[in-house]
TILO-51323 format. One record per residue (C-alpha): residue in three letters; x, z, y. Coordinates in steps of 0.05 Angstrom, whole numbers, padded with zeros to 5 digits, always signed. Layout:
// residues N
ALAXZY
...
END
This chain:
// residues 304
MET+03891+04974+02605
VAL+03903+04985+02679
ASN+03975+04999+02696
MET+03973+05069+02729
LYS+04041+05060+02760
TYR+04017+04996+02793
LEU+03955+05030+02821
TRP+03997+05088+02848
HIS+04044+05040+02884
LYS+03985+05002+02913
LYS+03953+05066+02941
VAL+04019+05086+02972
LYS+04026+05018+03005
ILE+03954+05022+03033
ARG+03966+05092+03060
LEU+04032+05070+03091
MET+03998+05010+03124
VAL+03942+05054+03151
PHE+03994+05103+03179
VAL+04034+05047+03212
ILE+03971+05016+03243
SER+03950+05084+03268
ILE+04018+05095+03301
CYS+04013+05027+03334
ILE+03943+05040+03361
PHE+03963+05108+03387
THR+04026+05079+03420
LEU+03986+05024+03454
PHE+03932+05072+03476
PHE+03984+05121+03505
TYR+04021+05064+03540
PHE+03960+05034+03574
HIS+03930+05102+03590
SER+03994+05128+03622
HIS+04006+05062+03657
GLY+03936+05064+03686
GLN+03946+05136+03710
GLU+04010+05116+03745
ILE+03975+05060+03783
LYS+03919+05107+03802
ILE+03969+05158+03829
LYS+04006+05104+03867
ILE+03942+05080+03899
ASP+03921+05151+03918
ASN+03989+05168+03947
SER+03993+05105+03989
ALA+03935+05124+04034
VAL+03916+05183+04079
LYS+03844+05207+04080
LEU+03821+05241+04143
ASN+03758+05274+04171
VAL+03763+05270+04246
MET+03718+05293+04303
SER+03710+05284+04378
PHE+03672+05340+04413
ASN+03661+05356+04487
ILE+03647+05430+04483
ARG+03626+05441+04557
TYR+03672+05482+04601
GLY+03662+05556+04592
THR+03652+05577+04664
ALA+03592+05532+04676
GLU+03530+05569+04700
ASP+03484+05545+04644
GLY+03439+05605+04637
GLU+03416+05613+04566
ASN+03465+05557+04547
SER+03525+05592+04577
TRP+03588+05599+04535
GLN+03575+05671+04516
ASN+03506+05653+04489
ARG+03527+05592+04449
LYS+03599+05603+04426
GLU+03579+05633+04359
ILE+03537+05571+04345
LEU+03598+05528+04361
PHE+03644+05570+04318
GLY+03595+05565+04260
PHE+03590+05490+04268
LEU+03665+05479+04269
LYS+03674+05522+04206
LEU+03618+05486+04171
HIS+03647+05417+04181
SER+03720+05436+04176
SER+03748+05371+04203
ASP+03821+05356+04191
ILE+03835+05338+04264
ILE+03790+05351+04324
GLY+03797+05322+04394
MET+03760+05367+04443
GLN+03744+05358+04517
GLU+03728+05405+04574
VAL+03763+05463+04541
LEU+03788+05521+04584
ASN+03845+05564+04561
PHE+03802+05625+04544
GLN+03756+05581+04502
LEU+03815+05551+04466
GLU+03842+05620+04449
GLU+03775+05644+04422
ILE+03767+05581+04380
LYS+03837+05589+04350
ILE+03820+05661+04331
GLU+03758+05637+04295
LEU+03792+05576+04263
ALA+03854+05610+04235
GLY+03877+05548+04196
TYR+03886+05506+04259
LYS+03940+05497+04311
HIS+03932+05460+04377
LEU+03969+05410+04420
GLY+03960+05394+04494
ILE+03961+05429+04561
GLY+03912+05441+04618
ARG+03901+05383+04666
ASP+03928+05425+04724
GLY+03991+05443+04685
GLU+04008+05492+04629
THR+03945+05534+04617
LYS+03909+05515+04681
GLY+03846+05473+04684
GLU+03810+05436+04628
TYR+03847+05416+04566
SER+03835+05355+04522
PRO+03867+05392+04463
ILE+03880+05367+04393
LEU+03866+05418+04338
TYR+03895+05403+04269
LYS+03901+05437+04202
HIS+03974+05457+04200
ASP+03976+05464+04125
LYS+03962+05389+04119
TYR+04000+05358+04177
ARG+04064+05366+04215
VAL+04076+05342+04286
SER+04136+05297+04298
ASP+04121+05282+04371
SER+04067+05298+04422
GLY+04052+05300+04496
THR+04001+05297+04553
PHE+03998+05245+04608
TRP+03954+05240+04669
LEU+03904+05183+04677
SER+03931+05161+04744
ALA+03981+05113+04775
THR+04033+05169+04765
PRO+04019+05191+04693
ASP+04080+05237+04689
ILE+04061+05278+04751
VAL+04021+05340+04734
GLY+03953+05342+04766
SER+03958+05272+04796
ILE+03894+05238+04819
THR+03889+05164+04838
TRP+03841+05106+04827
GLY+03783+05143+04859
ASN+03769+05191+04802
ALA+03728+05253+04821
CYS+03776+05301+04787
THR+03841+05304+04747
ARG+03838+05268+04680
ILE+03886+05271+04622
CYS+03902+05245+04553
SER+03936+05288+04500
TRP+03968+05254+04440
ALA+04008+05268+04377
LYS+04046+05232+04323
PHE+04028+05266+04258
GLU+04058+05265+04188
ASP+04014+05278+04128
LYS+04050+05329+04086
ARG+04024+05302+04020
THR+04042+05229+04029
MET+04096+05234+04084
GLN+04058+05179+04120
GLU+04053+05179+04196
PHE+03997+05163+04245
TYR+03980+05171+04319
PHE+03922+05210+04349
TYR+03900+05204+04422
ASN+03847+05247+04456
LEU+03823+05234+04527
HIS+03768+05248+04577
LEU+03753+05192+04627
ASP+03724+05202+04696
HIS+03649+05210+04703
VAL+03645+05178+04773
SER+03696+05122+04784
GLN+03688+05058+04744
PRO+03756+05032+04770
SER+03787+05096+04745
ARG+03756+05087+04676
GLU+03782+05016+04670
LYS+03851+05031+04696
SER+03856+05091+04651
ILE+03843+05047+04591
ASP+03896+04998+04616
LEU+03945+05055+04620
LEU+03926+05080+04551
LEU+03936+05011+04521
SER+04004+05006+04554
LYS+04026+05072+04522
ILE+03999+05068+04451
LYS+04042+05044+04394
LYS+04014+05002+04338
ASP+04071+05010+04287
LYS+04029+05064+04252
PRO+03954+05074+04242
LEU+03922+05095+04307
ILE+03861+05139+04323
ILE+03833+05147+04393
VAL+03777+05196+04408
GLY+03745+05225+04469
ASP+03690+05229+04521
PHE+03695+05162+04555
ASN+03637+05172+04603
ALA+03620+05099+04589
GLY+03567+05065+04548
GLU+03581+05013+04495
LYS+03575+04953+04542
ASN+03619+04984+04596
PRO+03681+04942+04612
ALA+03726+05002+04596
ILE+03699+05004+04525
LEU+03702+04928+04517
LYS+03776+04931+04536
LEU+03789+04976+04476
LYS+03751+04931+04429
SER+03786+04869+04456
ALA+03852+04904+04439
GLY+03832+04907+04366
LEU+03805+04978+04364
ALA+03739+04990+04327
ASP+03684+05039+04341
THR+03676+05076+04275
TYR+03603+05092+04287
ARG+03584+05019+04297
GLN+03623+04999+04235
ILE+03572+05040+04195
HIS+03510+05040+04239
LYS+03507+04970+04269
GLN+03434+04971+04291
GLU+03421+05045+04307
THR+03391+05056+04376
LYS+03386+05132+04378
VAL+03458+05141+04397
LYS+03457+05185+04459
THR+03515+05235+04457
PHE+03508+05271+04524
HIS+03441+05305+04518
ASN+03449+05362+04569
PHE+03424+05414+04519
THR+03358+05377+04509
GLY+03372+05346+04440
LYS+03348+05278+04464
THR+03377+05220+04423
GLN+03354+05158+04461
GLY+03406+05133+04509
ASN+03480+05115+04516
LYS+03535+05134+04469
ILE+03594+05158+04511
ASP+03634+05196+04458
TYR+03674+05156+04408
VAL+03723+05153+04351
PHE+03763+05088+04353
VAL+03811+05065+04299
SER+03862+05010+04291
GLU+03854+04952+04242
ASN+03893+04985+04185
ILE+03842+05042+04180
GLN+03780+05038+04137
THR+03718+05076+04158
ILE+03679+05108+04101
ASP+03627+05146+04142
ALA+03613+05160+04216
ARG+03560+05204+04248
ILE+03531+05233+04311
LEU+03515+05305+04291
HIS+03452+05334+04321
TYR+03470+05404+04299
LYS+03431+05464+04325
THR+03415+05536+04305
ASP+03347+05566+04320
GLY+03334+05510+04369
ARG+03401+05522+04405
TYR+03458+05471+04412
PRO+03532+05487+04411
SER+03545+05441+04471
ASP+03513+05392+04519
HIS+03546+05336+04479
PHE+03533+05318+04407
PRO+03598+05316+04367
VAL+03618+05250+04334
THR+03654+05247+04268
ALA+03687+05196+04222
LYS+03714+05197+04151
ILE+03770+05147+04148
ILE+03826+05122+04103
LEU+03892+05102+04133
SER+03927+05045+04097
TYR+04001+05029+04097
LYS+04040+04967+04080
LYS+04082+04973+04017
ASP+04157+04963+04026
END
């Protein structure tokens, strides 16, 4: 006859073992799951993801007929809202254009001054989403032998040229990076090359670095080669190595065959995820005589 007390004790032991094993499995699962989440969070928090743009918007007093500012500004506003870049370097921006853009893009603030001082002349402004980034330092210098003198012109350039820059801090990660925006001369090659020399003497490489602008120089121009020799990469060519339809100044024609003169350059500690030349138009109309160029990038930082 089976001992009922023995069977009862055996069932209790089995149930107890199942319970202990279940607790162990649950504990291990919770440990590895939470440990994995922690690593993921650390990886996410150690990098800054940015969508950046360079866009020469064409100065607003140009006598462009059907392509004048009043006839195309709504197209430009719509484009900027559609793409919603985190930081935008613009060129050829007059003060009244800048004020209209800021009204339309309420989430942005701007940095930079006019090339003839304060609000006078063309800006190379930096527009940024102020809910994402704070500015710890910024300024504008003139692309001349006397970079601190307002409106200074040397090196044979046809008109005053400037570079506006900022040191940003990402509010989410507290990480810092530099952003430079410039417009090189369209006539003087010596001015273009000396402007790049000046830029390289001023930039700091202790943080990730982004340089955007209208360089008025094709990819084989010595001014561009100087930047590449200094370790800066053209984001577009990192993604589209063989593309030939890269023209960025199209003069309102939409033509794509020709030189790329607008760029987004990045330092070595920045990874490019995507880069494009945007051929945006509405009802056959373009927002500017330049195509905007964009890049999606990830800024990496060394761990302490």
